[in-house]
KEROVEX-414218 format. One record per residue (C-alpha): y, z, x; residue number from 1; residue in three letters. Coordinates in nm, 3 decimals, decimal comma, always signed. Each point is the difference from the previous one (the first is absolute). Example, Ala and Ser with C-alpha at 12.3 -4.5 7.8 and 13.67 -1.06 7.14 Angstrom:
PT/north/up/east/n/res
PT/-0,450/+0,780/+1,230/1/ALA
PT/+0,344/-0,066/+0,137/2/SER
This chain:
PT/north/up/east/n/res
PT/+8,084/+7,914/+10,807/1/MET
PT/-0,258/+0,287/+0,022/2/ILE
PT/-0,168/+0,019/-0,339/3/HIS
PT/-0,311/+0,071/-0,203/4/ILE
PT/-0,139/-0,241/-0,249/5/PHE
PT/-0,279/+0,089/-0,238/6/LYS
PT/-0,135/-0,291/-0,216/7/GLN
PT/-0,102/+0,104/-0,354/8/LYS
PT/+0,053/-0,311/-0,200/9/ASN
PT/+0,087/-0,370/+0,047/10/ASP
PT/+0,270/-0,057/-0,259/11/GLN
PT/+0,098/+0,339/-0,126/12/GLY
PT/+0,261/+0,238/+0,113/13/LYS
PT/+0,089/+0,106/+0,355/14/THR
PT/+0,178/+0,327/+0,068/15/LEU
PT/+0,249/-0,019/+0,285/16/LEU
PT/+0,024/+0,349/+0,145/17/LEU
PT/+0,313/+0,108/+0,185/18/LEU
PT/-0,001/+0,347/+0,153/19/HIS
PT/+0,288/+0,246/+0,049/20/GLY
PT/+0,176/+0,091/+0,324/21/THR
PT/-0,257/+0,136/+0,249/22/GLY
PT/-0,302/-0,145/-0,187/23/GLY
PT/-0,226/-0,282/+0,077/24/ASP
PT/-0,217/-0,255/-0,179/25/GLU
PT/-0,265/+0,261/-0,090/26/ARG
PT/+0,236/+0,238/-0,186/27/ASP
PT/-0,004/-0,155/-0,356/28/LEU
PT/-0,361/-0,123/-0,010/29/LEU
PT/-0,110/+0,287/-0,212/30/PRO
PT/+0,294/-0,058/-0,237/31/LEU
PT/-0,107/-0,366/-0,040/32/ALA
PT/-0,351/+0,099/-0,087/33/ASP
PT/+0,128/+0,237/-0,269/34/LEU
PT/+0,242/-0,256/-0,158/35/ILE
PT/-0,236/-0,305/+0,005/36/ASP
PT/-0,333/+0,024/+0,177/37/PRO
PT/-0,073/-0,366/-0,085/38/ALA
PT/+0,313/-0,143/+0,170/39/ALA
PT/+0,011/-0,149/+0,346/40/ASN
PT/+0,189/+0,207/+0,252/41/ILE
PT/+0,255/-0,129/+0,258/42/LEU
PT/+0,143/+0,310/+0,173/43/SER
PT/+0,258/-0,065/+0,274/44/VAL
PT/+0,138/+0,213/+0,289/45/ARG
PT/+0,371/-0,006/+0,044/46/GLY
PT/+0,102/-0,163/+0,335/47/GLN
PT/+0,303/+0,224/+0,081/48/VAL
PT/-0,056/+0,316/+0,195/49/ILE
PT/+0,260/+0,271/-0,044/50/GLU
PT/-0,054/+0,317/+0,216/51/ASN
PT/-0,370/-0,073/-0,002/52/GLY
PT/-0,021/-0,062/-0,377/53/SER
PT/-0,091/-0,340/-0,155/54/ASN
PT/+0,259/-0,153/-0,232/55/ARG
PT/+0,055/-0,330/-0,165/56/PHE
PT/+0,356/-0,047/+0,111/57/PHE
PT/+0,260/+0,174/+0,213/58/ARG
PT/+0,264/+0,244/-0,124/59/ARG
PT/+0,331/+0,102/+0,158/60/LEU
PT/-0,023/+0,364/-0,122/61/ALA
PT/-0,179/+0,201/-0,265/62/GLU
PT/+0,037/-0,202/-0,323/63/GLY
PT/+0,210/-0,276/+0,186/64/VAL
PT/-0,198/-0,323/+0,025/65/PHE
PT/+0,047/-0,267/+0,267/66/ASP
PT/+0,062/-0,276/-0,253/67/MET
PT/-0,046/-0,284/+0,249/68/GLU
PT/-0,332/+0,136/+0,107/69/ASP
PT/-0,098/+0,066/-0,363/70/LEU
PT/+0,061/-0,367/-0,097/71/VAL
PT/-0,193/-0,128/+0,305/72/PHE
PT/-0,292/+0,233/-0,053/73/ARG
PT/-0,015/-0,072/-0,372/74/THR
PT/-0,037/-0,378/+0,093/75/LYS
PT/-0,269/+0,077/+0,254/76/ARG
PT/-0,204/+0,208/-0,251/77/LEU
PT/+0,039/-0,264/-0,278/78/LYS
PT/-0,122/-0,269/+0,242/79/GLU
PT/-0,289/+0,223/+0,111/80/PHE
PT/-0,112/+0,034/-0,363/81/VAL
PT/+0,015/-0,375/-0,033/82/ASP
PT/-0,216/-0,043/+0,306/83/TRP
PT/-0,237/+0,274/-0,114/84/ALA
PT/-0,050/-0,166/-0,341/85/ALA
PT/-0,097/-0,329/+0,170/86/ASP
PT/-0,207/+0,165/+0,271/87/HIS
PT/-0,192/+0,236/-0,228/88/TYR
PT/-0,003/-0,224/-0,302/89/HIS
PT/+0,150/+0,231/-0,264/90/PHE
PT/+0,220/-0,099/-0,288/91/ASN
PT/+0,362/-0,004/+0,136/92/ARG
PT/+0,131/+0,034/-0,363/93/ASN
PT/-0,173/+0,331/-0,065/94/GLN
PT/+0,141/+0,223/+0,278/95/VAL
PT/+0,107/+0,346/-0,101/96/ILE
PT/+0,188/+0,208/+0,254/97/ALA
PT/-0,055/+0,382/+0,009/98/ILE
PT/+0,261/+0,152/+0,228/99/GLY
PT/+0,084/+0,361/+0,099/100/TYR
PT/+0,352/+0,086/+0,129/101/SER
PT/+0,068/-0,238/+0,285/102/ASN
PT/-0,272/-0,217/-0,127/103/GLY
PT/+0,147/+0,012/-0,352/104/ALA
PT/+0,343/-0,107/+0,143/105/ASN
PT/-0,139/-0,317/+0,168/106/ILE
PT/-0,194/-0,081/-0,317/107/ALA
PT/+0,333/+0,032/-0,189/108/GLY
PT/+0,154/-0,229/+0,264/109/SER
PT/-0,270/-0,257/-0,062/110/ILE
PT/+0,092/+0,006/-0,375/111/LEU
PT/+0,370/-0,049/+0,083/112/CYS
PT/-0,058/-0,291/+0,239/113/HIS
PT/-0,321/-0,179/-0,124/114/TYR
PT/-0,040/+0,020/-0,384/115/PRO
PT/-0,332/-0,176/+0,007/116/ASP
PT/-0,157/+0,197/+0,281/117/ALA
PT/-0,133/+0,283/-0,218/118/LEU
PT/-0,139/+0,007/-0,356/119/SER
PT/+0,044/+0,377/-0,025/120/GLU
PT/+0,111/+0,295/+0,207/121/ALA
PT/-0,058/+0,379/-0,005/122/ILE
PT/+0,272/+0,162/+0,197/123/LEU
PT/-0,052/+0,382/+0,082/124/PHE
PT/+0,324/+0,158/+0,101/125/HIS
PT/+0,217/-0,297/+0,081/126/PRO
PT/+0,362/-0,045/+0,087/127/MET
PT/+0,218/-0,301/-0,069/128/VAL
PT/-0,093/-0,226/+0,289/129/PRO
PT/+0,290/-0,249/-0,023/130/ILE
PT/+0,291/-0,076/-0,226/131/ARG
PT/+0,023/-0,379/-0,059/132/LYS
PT/+0,003/-0,259/-0,267/133/ASP
PT/-0,343/+0,032/-0,165/134/MET
PT/-0,246/-0,285/-0,079/135/PRO
PT/-0,165/-0,026/-0,346/136/ASP
PT/-0,282/+0,255/-0,006/137/LEU
PT/-0,104/-0,066/-0,368/138/SER
PT/-0,357/-0,061/+0,115/139/ASN
PT/-0,034/+0,317/+0,189/140/VAL
PT/-0,121/+0,347/-0,113/141/ARG
PT/+0,129/+0,310/+0,197/142/VAL
PT/-0,070/+0,368/-0,012/143/LEU
PT/+0,231/+0,242/+0,177/144/ILE
PT/-0,139/+0,347/+0,058/145/VAL
PT/+0,269/+0,245/+0,099/146/ALA
PT/+0,051/+0,376/+0,058/147/GLY
PT/+0,298/+0,182/-0,156/148/ARG
PT/+0,003/+0,225/+0,307/149/ASN
PT/-0,080/-0,262/+0,274/150/ASP
PT/+0,207/+0,091/+0,306/151/PRO
PT/-0,080/-0,333/+0,172/152/ILE
PT/+0,031/-0,256/-0,276/153/CYS
PT/+0,263/+0,140/-0,231/154/PRO
PT/-0,051/-0,036/-0,380/155/PRO
PT/+0,334/-0,190/-0,017/156/GLU
PT/-0,146/-0,269/+0,224/157/GLN
PT/-0,312/-0,041/-0,214/158/ALA
PT/+0,216/-0,024/-0,311/159/GLN
PT/+0,222/-0,260/+0,157/160/GLU
PT/-0,304/-0,202/+0,104/161/LEU
PT/-0,116/+0,013/-0,361/162/TYR
PT/+0,319/-0,131/-0,119/163/GLU
PT/+0,017/-0,275/+0,263/164/ILE
PT/-0,353/-0,114/-0,081/165/LEU
PT/+0,073/+0,009/-0,368/166/SER
PT/+0,317/-0,215/+0,038/167/SER
PT/-0,226/-0,253/+0,164/168/ALA
PT/-0,224/+0,001/-0,320/169/ASP
PT/-0,299/+0,167/+0,164/170/ALA
PT/-0,235/+0,186/-0,226/171/ASP
PT/+0,081/+0,326/+0,171/172/VAL
PT/-0,099/+0,354/-0,086/173/SER
PT/+0,102/+0,325/+0,165/174/ILE
PT/-0,211/+0,322/+0,008/175/HIS
PT/+0,170/+0,320/+0,091/176/TRP
PT/-0,179/+0,308/+0,122/177/GLN
PT/+0,155/+0,333/+0,096/178/PRO
PT/-0,109/+0,027/+0,353/179/GLY
PT/+0,086/-0,140/+0,342/180/GLY
PT/-0,098/-0,287/+0,222/181/HIS
PT/-0,377/+0,020/+0,028/182/ARG
PT/-0,229/-0,203/-0,234/183/ILE
PT/-0,168/+0,225/-0,245/184/THR
PT/-0,323/-0,051/-0,204/185/MET
PT/+0,219/+0,006/-0,314/186/GLU
PT/+0,192/-0,295/+0,135/187/GLU
PT/-0,320/-0,189/+0,092/188/VAL
PT/-0,129/+0,050/-0,357/189/ILE
PT/+0,333/-0,125/-0,146/190/GLU
PT/-0,018/-0,305/+0,232/191/ALA
PT/-0,359/-0,074/-0,099/192/LYS
PT/+0,092/+0,022/-0,366/193/ALA
PT/+0,297/-0,240/+0,056/194/TRP
PT/-0,212/-0,241/+0,201/195/TYR
PT/-0,260/-0,022/-0,269/196/GLU
PT/+0,252/-0,049/-0,275/197/LYS
PT/+0,078/-0,367/-0,073/198/LYS
């Protein structure tokens, strides 16, 4: 997979950055530096091209995911992170996903399928990636950041995802802001405060 890796420490945290539709592996680098400048960075480019835009998995229509492709791409991404931990020698048990929109959705899918793959996740403007029997997520912290007027990732989806993760015993929080789909500085400040709170 096309990616950027920045080594900051040997056994500390690694931020797995997952961009939104149309983005690339450079998009969330400034965000990572704001949230934890001491963490390693593993930033990945989605392998699916839709109308010239990078994505992490296919969709059948706006808001309608290709579920077979989602499961396949989720497995591929999880296996890539496993490979990267071995290749770059970072702590596999300290991987925190930071995903935006499409990237948040595949991070959510990782949580749904591989409960030990992430120690934490910050999901900016996610939807429910998949509805399935959930694994035990009692060892995972998750922050959902959602907009009450988001036309792309409706607030009902964010609320449902919160309830799904809560039912799996994840330590999940949800932060609502009044705006739309883009990441705001207020959201970044909230995410940083959540990240630093243990």
